[in-house]
N, C-alpha and C positions, 0 to 999 in steps of 0.2 A: 731743380731736378727732383723728380718724384722718387720718394723712398718707400720702404715697406711700411705697412700699417702698424699702429700701436697694438701692443699685446692687450688682451682683455685683462681686467683687474684680476690679480691673483689673491686668493684668500690667505689671510695671515694666521699664524698659529704661534702660541707661546711655547718656546722650547726650553727656557731656562729661567728659573726664579731663584735668586740668592741674595740675601742681605738687602732686601727691598728693591733690587734691580730686576727688571723684567726685560728679557731679550725676545724680540718678536722677529720671526723670519717668514718669508713667503711660503705658502703651501707648496710642496714639490709639484713640479709639472712633469710631463712625459720625459723631457730631457733630463730632469734631475734623477729620474728612476731608470735612465737608459742602460746602465750597466747591469741591471738585473737579468737582461736577456742573454748575457754572456756573449761569447764569440759566435759568429754565424749570422747575426742579424743583417749585416750588410750583404752577406752572401745571398741570403734569401731574397732581398730586394733586387740585387743585380740579376740573379737567375730568373726572377719573375719578369724582368724586362726582356730577357732573351726569348721567353715564350712567344712574344708577339712576332718575332722574326719567323718562327716556325709556321705561322698561320697559313701562308701561301707557298713558301719555298719548298717545304718537304713533300707536298703532294704533286708538284708539277711533273716529276718523271712518271707518275702513274696515269696521267691523262690518256695516253694512247691505249693502255689496257682497259681503262674505264669505258672509253668509246667502243672498243671491241666487245666488251661484256654486255653492253646495252645497245648493240647495233640495231635492234628491232624497235627501239624507242624513237618516237617522232622528234625531229630536231636534235638528234643525239650530238651532232658536232657542236652546236651552240651550247647545249646543256652541259656537256663534258667540260668545255672550256670555262664555263661559268663557275665551276668548282674552285678555280683559282682566284676568282674575283668576287663571288657572292659575299664572302665574309667582309671584304673591304667596303662594299656598299652598306652593309649592316653597321660597320664601325662608324662610317661617316654619318649615318642617320641617328645612331644611338649615343655616340660620344657626347654631344651637347647635353644630354640628360643624365649621363653616367655620373657627372660631377655632383649634380643636385641629389641624385640617389645616394651617392656615397656620403654626402654631408648629412643626410637624414639618418642613415643606419650606422655610420662610423666607417672609417677607411679600412680598418682591418677586416671587418665583416664583408665589406664590398670587394676587397681584394680576394678573399677566400671564395666568395661567391663566383667571382670571375674565373678563378682557377678551376672550380668544379664545372662551370659552363664550358670552359675551354676543353676540359677532358671529355665531357659527355658529347658536346657538339662536334669536336674534332675527331673523336674515335668512331663517330656514327657510321662512317663509310665502311667500317669493318663488319658491321652486323645489319645495317638497314638493307631492305631487299631491292629498292628501286632508286632510280636517279633523282626523282623529284624529292623523295624523303631525305636523300643524302644532301641535296641542296638546302633543305630546311635545316638539317643539322649544321651546315656551314653558316647559316644565319645565327644560330645559337653560339657557334664558335666566335663570330664577330662580336656579339654582345659580350662574351667573356673577354676577348682581347681588349675591348674598350674599357672595361672595368679594371683589368690588370694594368694597362698603360697609365690610366688616369691615377690610380692609387699607388702604384709602385713609385712613381715620380713624386707625388704629393707626400708620401710617407718619408721619403728621403729628406724632403724639406722640413717635415715636422721634427725629425729625429737628429738632424745634423745641420751644422752651420759652417760658414766660411770655407776654408780649404778642404775640410772633410766632405762637405756637401759637393763641392766641385769635383773632388777626386772620385766620388761614387757615381756622379752623373757621367763622368768620362768613362769609368769602368763599365757602366751599364751599356753605353754606346759601343764600347770595344767588345764586350761579351756578345752583343747582338751581331756585330760584324763578323767576329770569328765563328760564332755559331752558324751564321748564314753560309759560310764556306763549307763547314762540316756537313750541313744539311743538304747542300747541293750534291755532295758526294754520297752521303749516307742514304738520301732519299732514292737515288738511282739504284743503289745496291739493294735496298728493301723492295723496290718495285720489281726487281728481278725475281724475287721470291713469290710474287703475286701482288696484284695491284691493291688488294684489301690490306695487306700487311703494313703498308705505309701508314695507314691511319692509326695504328697502334702507338705510334710515336707521340701522339697527342695526350696519351695517358701520363706523360711527364707532368702535366698540369696537376693531376691528382696527387702525384708523388710529392709535390711541394706544399700540399695543404697542411700536413702535420707539422713540418718545420715552420710554416707561417703561423699556425695556431700557437705553437710553443715558444717561438723566438720573438715574435713581433708584439708590441704592446698595442692596445686599442688607442687610436688617436682620433679625437673628434675635433671639429673646427673650434679654434679658440683655446685648445688645451696645451698647445706646444708654444715654446718660445719663438718669437719671430724676430728678435734682434732689434735694431734701431727703429725708433718710432717715426712715422711719417708726419709731415706737416703739410702735405699737398692734398689736392682734391681726390686722389685715388684711394683715399682711406675708407673705402667701403660705402660711404654715403652717396657718392656719385654713381649714377646708373650706368653710364657708358664705360667702355673698357679704358683702362689707363693707356696712355699713348705708347708706352713701352711694350705693353702686351700686344696691342694692335700691330706694332712694328714687328714683333717676334712672330706673330701668326702669319703675317704677310710673307716674311722671309721663309718660314717653314713651307708654306704652300709653293712659293716660287722655287725654292731649293729642291723640293720633291719632284716637281715637274721636270726640272733639269736632271736630277739624279736618275729618275726612272726611265728617262729616254735612252740611257745606256743599255740596260738589260733588254729593253724593247727593240732597239734598232741595231745594236752592235752585232748580234748573231747574224742578221741578214747581210750586213756589210762585209763581215769576215768571210762568209760562205759564198755570197754571190759576186762580190767585187774582187776579193783577194784569193778566192778559191781555196780557202783553208777549211778545216773540219770543225766540228762542234767542240773538240778539245781545245782548239786555239781560241775560239770565242769564249769558252768557259774560263780560260786562263786570263784573257784580257779583263773580264769582269771581276775575276778573283783578285787581280792586282788592285783594283779600286777598293774592293771590300777589305782586304788585308791592310791597305794603307790607312783606310778610315779607322780601323781598330787600333793600329799602332799610334796614330796621332792622338786619338781621343784618350788613350791611356795617360797622356801627358797634359791633359786639359787643365789640371790645377795649376801647373806652371805656366801654360799658355795664357790662362785667364789674367794673370798679373801683368801681362804685357800691354793690354789695351782695354778700353771699355767695350760695352756690348756692340755699339755701332761700328767701332773699329774692327772688332773681330768678325762681325757679319760681312763688312766690306772686304776684309781679307779673304774670307771663305768664298765669297762670290767672285773675287778676283782670281782665285785658284780654279774655281769651276770654269770661268770664262777662258782662262789660259789653257786649261785642259781640253776644252772643246775646240779651241783654235788648233791645237795639235791634232785632234781627231779629224778636223776639217782638211788639214793639209797633209795628213799622214800618207806616205807612199807605200808603207809596208805594215804588216800586222804587228811587228815589234814596236813600231812607232806608236801604234794605237795603245799599246800597253803603257808607254810613257805618258800619253795623255790621260789615261784613266788613273795613273799613279798621282798626277798633279791634282786631278779632281778628287781623288780619295782623301788627299791631305785637306782640301777645303771642306769636305763633308765631315772629317774628323774634328774640325774646329766648329763647324756650323751646328751640328746636332746638340752637343752638350751646352753650347753657348745659348741656344734658344731655350732649352729646358731650364737652365739656370736663370735666364732673363725673366721668364714668366714667373718662376717661383719667387724671385726677388721682388718683383713688382706686385704680385698678387696679395691681397689681404689674406691673412692666415685662415680666416673662416670660409673663404671661397677658393682655396688652392685647388681642390679637386675639380671644381667647375672650370677653372681656367686651364688646368691640365687636360680636361676633356676637350676644350676648344682647340688646344694644341694638337691633340690626337686627331680631331676632325680635319684640321688643316693638313696634317701629314698624309693621311690616307686619301683625302680629296685630291691632293696633288698627284699622288700615285695613280689614282683612278682616272684622272683626266689627262695624264701625260700622253697616252697613245692617241687620244682624241685631238690633242693640241698639235702633236708632231706629224701624224700621218698625212694630213692635207699638205704640209710642206714637203714631205717625202715624195708625194705624188707629183707635185709641181716642180720641185728642184732636184730631188735625189737625196740620198742619205747624208753624204758628206757636206754638200752645201747647206742642208738643214742644220748640221752641227755648227756651221759658221754663223747662222742666224741666232742660234742659242748662245753662242759665245758672245756675240755683240750684246744680246739682251742681258746676259749675266754681268758683263762689264758695266753696263748702264746701271744695273741694280747696285753693284758695288759702289759706283760713284754716288748714287743717291744716298746710300747709308753712310758713306763717308761725309757727305755734306750735312746730312741730318745730325751726325755726331758732333760736328763742329758747331752747328747752330745751337744744339742743346748745351754744349759747353759754354758758348758765349752767353746764353740766356741765364745759366745757373751761376756763373761767376765763381769766385774763389770759395764761397760758402758751399756751393754745390759740389765743387771738387773735393772739399774736405769731407763732406758726407759720403761721396762715392769712395774715397779712400778708406773711410771707416768701415763701410759696408763690405768692401772687397779685401779687407785685411785678413790675413790667415787666422784661423781659429786658435784659441789658447792651446798651448802644448799639453798633450795628455801626459799623465804620470807614467813613469817607467813601467813597461810591461803591457801597455795597452796598444793594440794594433789599430788598423783602420776601422775596426768595428766600434771603437770607442767614440762616444759622442763629443761634440763641442761642449765646453763647460757652460752651464747656465748660471744665472745670477745666484740661485740658492747654493749651487756647488761652490762658486767663488767665495760666498760668505762663509761656508763651512771650512774651506781651505785657509781662509784668512784667519778664522778663529783658531 
């Protein structure tokens, strides 16, 4: 079983000399100094993750107004719709390089740079004069999102271990889900005040810059504790991706193709087949989103129930079961039941994949691997309509849901078999290493909340002293 990589050597310092005895302790790392930021550090990282949900959702209600405002522009129908997708293509193209950029300048600087790009590029629709320049601003927004996603996740891994890391990854997913529901409502309200007003919401990225600068420490590759040392080939010397990372990236891509088929196709099914309005389709999608948030809040507890392969298999099993319900649903209310089951699967899948990549990635390239995960996420969302629309034309929407259900269940079976094979190869020693890695972090002293870091080796030495 592949484990995380060895920490880089830590500098030693002499801390006590008395009666000829010299006590030497490691030089403090980022985690040893983690309390200096006080409360709010975890909040900044969680909120940074929610910015990425805003990228496309908040502007969608303004598209009709944008099309009307630039009616004289050639290809206005296409260009107006591209406002909701141009940033996604930029994320797919830039994210593989965002990690390397972050490792060069430091994760905190890269995160703040992403927040500023998010604010400038996202708000450009409020003041730029034409559609083409607004689309250019959306590309800048996409670059900002890739930097934010890559580094908010990597910094959670740098600063937290064990149960606290899992809890924060779950909270980040939950905050994004709940924020998505609010933005669907709030974006429509703002669009009623004028289509340009919607773009001011992106200035929230700039509002997080000061908290990020004051609360977050600079973390560079190799400065944070990484936990148990690896003894496998994934320890940075091998050029290929570790098998666990490749499995997580594949699951992210397939999961997003499945997930994004709901907001793309369900509105047409609800309105054309069940003859219900947009409120009903919005409610069906909101059930999925809210369920994802509620389940992901309990990720730290869920994580203790199974390994990564088992959790991914469970998630795709829920997604497949949900799509079976969508396929056979005779009424809109039954559609909501299907999206509820799917939402539970996504609430397990997203934090599991983030945690899996962070556990497998060598500390010095965490940002790079997080960038790959971001690419897989948005590539799946970008390709979802291209994958499903041909099936809709040939079969219809509900039969297409049946095809996705079968595919998701096959993926679940594949990951379940992969987990069993990996357990058989690793044997008892691998199981002991997995148990050590997944054990809850050391209990924090009284008075420390979820912002408190896991205790590092230096902290343990001080407490023992």
